[in-house]
C-alpha positions, 0 to 999 in steps of 0.5 A, spaced: 499 500 499 505 504 499 504 508 493 497 508 495 498 512 500 503 516 497 498 518 491 493 520 497 498 524 500 500 528 494 492 529 491 489 530 498 484 525 496 481 518 498 477 518 491 478 512 487 474 513 480 471 506 478 471 505 470 465 501 468 465 502 461 458 501 459 456 504 452 450 508 455 455 512 459 459 514 453 458 522 451 455 522 444 462 526 442 466 520 443 461 515 440 462 519 434 469 518 433 472 514 427 476 508 429 482 507 423 483 500 422 476 498 426 473 493 420 468 490 425 462 493 430 465 489 436 472 493 434 469 501 433 465 499 440 471 497 444 475 503 441 470 508 443 471 505 450 478 506 450 477 513 447 472 514 454 477 511 459 483 514 456 479 521 457 477 520 464 484 518 466 487 524 463 481 528 466 483 526 474 489 523 474 492 529 478 486 530 483 485 522 485 490 517 488 487 511 483 482 508 478 478 501 479 477 498 473 471 493 473 473 487 469 467 484 467 465 490 463 471 489 459 471 482 458 464 483 455 467 485 448 471 478 448 479 480 447 478 486 444 475 489 451 481 486 454 486 489 450 482 495 451 483 493 459 490 492 458 491 499 454 487 502 459 491 500 465 498 502 461 495 509 460 493 510 468 500 507 470 504 512 465 499 518 468 502 515 475 495 513 478 494 507 483 490 502 478 485 496 482 483 491 477 476 489 479 476 482 478 474 478 484 478 472 482 479 466 485 481 459 485 485 454 488 492 450 487 495 452 480 489 456 477 489 460 483 497 461 482 495 463 474 491 468 476 495 471 481 501 471 476 496 474 471 495 480 475 500 482 481 506 478 478 509 475 471 508 470 466 513 465 463 514 466 455 515 460 451 523 462 451 523 462 459 523 469 459 517 473 463 513 478 462 507 482 466 501 481 463 497 487 466 501 493 470 496 493 475 497 495 483 492 491 486 486 485 484 479 485 488 479 477 491 474 472 494 475 469 499 470 463 499 475 458 497 479 459 504 486 460 505 489 455 500 485 460 495 488 466 498 496 464 499 498 465 492 495 472 491 499 474 498 506 471 495 505 475 489 504 481 493 510 479 498 515 478 491 512 484 487 510 489 492 502 488 490 495 488 494 489 485 494 483 487 496 478 481 500 471 481 500 469 482 507 462 485 506 458 487 501 452 492 499 448 488 495 441 486 496 442 478 498 449 478 502 446 477 508 445 470 505 451 468 507 455 473 510 451 474 516 450 468 517 452 466 525 458 461 525 460 462 532 453 462 536 456 463 543 461 470 541 455 472 536 461 471 530 458 472 524 462 469 517 463 476 514 467 477 521 471 471 520 473 474 514 475 480 517 479 477 522 483 472 517 484 478 513 488 481 519 492 474 519 493 474 513 496 482 513 501 479 519 504 473 516 511 472 515 515 476 509 510 481 509 512 486 514 517 488 509 511 492 505 508 495 511 507 503 510 509 508 515 501 508 517 502 500 518 498 499 512 499 492 509 498 488 503 491 485 505 486 490 504 479 489 505 472 490 501 466 494 506 460 497 501 459 504 503 452 502 505 454 498 511 455 503 516 455 499 522 459 494 519 464 499 516 465 502 523 467 495 526 472 493 521 475 500 521 476 498 529 478 490 527 483 492 523 487 498 524 492 496 518 488 494 513 486 499 507 478 499 506 476 499 499 469 502 499 465 501 493 458 504 493 458 512 494 453 516 490 449 512 485 449 507 490 447 511 496 453 511 500 453 518 503 460 521 506 458 521 513 457 514 513 463 512 509 467 516 514 466 511 519 472 507 515 477 512 516 483 512 521 484 519 526 490 521 520 484 521 515 487 515 511 485 508 512 480 508 506 479 510 499 472 511 497 470 508 489 465 512 484 463 510 478 457 512 475 456 518 479 463 520 476 463 517 469 456 520 468 457 527 471 456 530 463 449 528 463 448 533 469 452 538 466 451 537 458 454 546 458 461 545 459 466 538 456 465 533 458 471 532 461 471 538 465 464 536 468 468 528 470 474 532 474 469 537 477 465 531 480 471 528 483 473 535 486 467 534 489 467 528 491 473 529 494 471 535 498 465 532 501 469 526 503 474 530 506 469 534 510 466 529 513 472 525 516 473 532 518 466 532 522 467 525 525 474 526 528 473 534 530 
């Protein structure tokens, strides 16, 4: 998390701009651009996504610390979409951003190692050389398969100074089906709390201490939805050295005063993701260029969150 903390300090922001490149989100001016060499509608669609995400990155790169690419929206367009995702990651890194790929990957054995190599490490080529396929800094991970489904990711984190964000408490309607299940009736401990405690253990494994930040944050972060107010506050108490990725600000109903529960007194400890509210800001403000509208919304969101954190600890 060292680079992420550097970016937060440099920008004075904890905003993570979510890149969910749905075609409906793209301004008409971007859709009109021609694609030299795009001979199919599939290629043209992927090119429009690439143009749009490049434009977002150019608009916000110096005012926010990070972006989060939702892999599903790129995978929808097949290999052309994956090419667009790869190039978007490269552009974001070239602009200095911390990059999270939201893939929620998990598996066991060699398959899990392959995921870890793809997103957090390097891949062996036919000539024996190694190459980074994605230049991402972090990956979201599903912990459902247990510790042996997490270990390969942690190994790559420690070897390459990368990070993971483990799903702990999500904000979808049916999350309680499993996450709130009480697995220890005597102590009243739910499944999501057990996962949170495991994340604390994973952050303290031998070999991980080299990458702990000055603030104490380790490579294993957690994901807690912005609408999970009580749980967010509890996770912050349980995991003082885990960075929290908080999705759901804005369009999904997560208010800044709720989200402030995830921050520590020094104003660090969480990054807050917003996708639709930033990507579609041009729809609410058609009077200005679409990139200007997006930038202004990212600035407004930063001010909103910073003010809420100050109120919480004042």
